[in-house]
C-alpha positions, 0 to 999 in steps of 0.5 A: 753736233747733233742735238737730240729732239726727239718726242720719245711719245709714238702717239699721244692721246691725251695722257695715255702715250704709245712709246718706241720703247714700248713699240719695241718689246712688241716687236720681240715678243711677235718675233718670239712668237712666230719663230716659235711658230716656224720652228715648232717641228724642230722643237717638237712642240705643237704650234699652240703650245708657242703662245704659252712660250713665249709667254713665259719668255717674255715675264722673264726677260722683263721681270729679270731686266726690270729687277736688275734695272730697280735693285742695281742700277737705280735703287735709290732712283726707284725706291724714292718712288716706288710706282717709277718700277711699273713704268717700263714703258718709260725704259731702264731695263737691264740687259744682265738682268733680262737674259737672267730672266729668260734663262730661268724661264727656259728652265721652267718651259724645259721643265714643263714641255721636256723640249731641249733647252739648246735647242731652244735657247740657240732658236730664238736668240736670233731674232732677239738679237735684232730686238736687241738692236731696236731697243739700243735704239729705242735707248738712244731715242728716250736720250738714256743710257749716255755716252761719255763727253766727247768731241768727235763730228758725230757728238750729241748733245742730250740736254745737258749742253754737252757733246756724247758718244751715241753709245746707243747707237754703237750698240745698235749697229754692234747686235745688227751684226752679231744678229745677221752673224748667228743667222749665218751660223744657223745656216749651217745646222750642224752645230751642236744644239746651244753652241749657238747661244753660247757665241751670242753670249760670249760675243755680246759679252765682249762686245759689252765691256768695251763698250760700255768705256763709252758709257757714263757710267759710275766706275769701281776700280775703273770699270763699271757695274756693267763690265763686271757682269760683262765680264763675268759674260765672257767667262762662263761662255768661254768656259762652256764652249771649251768644256762642251763644243770643243769639236765645234772650234776644230 
């Protein structure tokens, strides 16, 4: 059994802290920004447009992820002390809400800049896959999203004197492998725009559905809220892929 004793603060300056969780979001913003700069010609945008597009995507991600966390996952915790809603550096961001937020921001960007949202989605989803992996490592450092009780040799005591699955690290490994797969798939450059994004959504949904069996979450009819949301991701992705990308599957 391993004991979790990692300080979530990378640096401290009196009452001010720089947390690993916050660093991950900064890295994510930078990764998307430089990716947009690199693919500006393919997106048919000016390099300066990458600044605003990155801002819109970041706002969509943060607002969507936080709203889902507050309203769906832990409303009692946040509404009992509303100031906690603003403390995003302490963790508590929903992947499903973040995905919806990015899609909403992408729709706005498509209208404002008259660009192909499918091409944009394929390009930004590659760096985001790796950033999501870092996010799960940050979850582990924060000792949040803990796993179910187990007696496997690599189980972790997160401070409650029981040994649990390090489910955050399982997610980090899976998303890293998914990111590598997306990069390799994109290297073919013959795929119909949007295919990469929907493959990501499908595989993330499948991965979340099965790993969530190892998360210590409340359940309704044997499944957690995250698993029901992941099932929606799976069904929607399969429908879109078979409806619009049949030629790619041949």
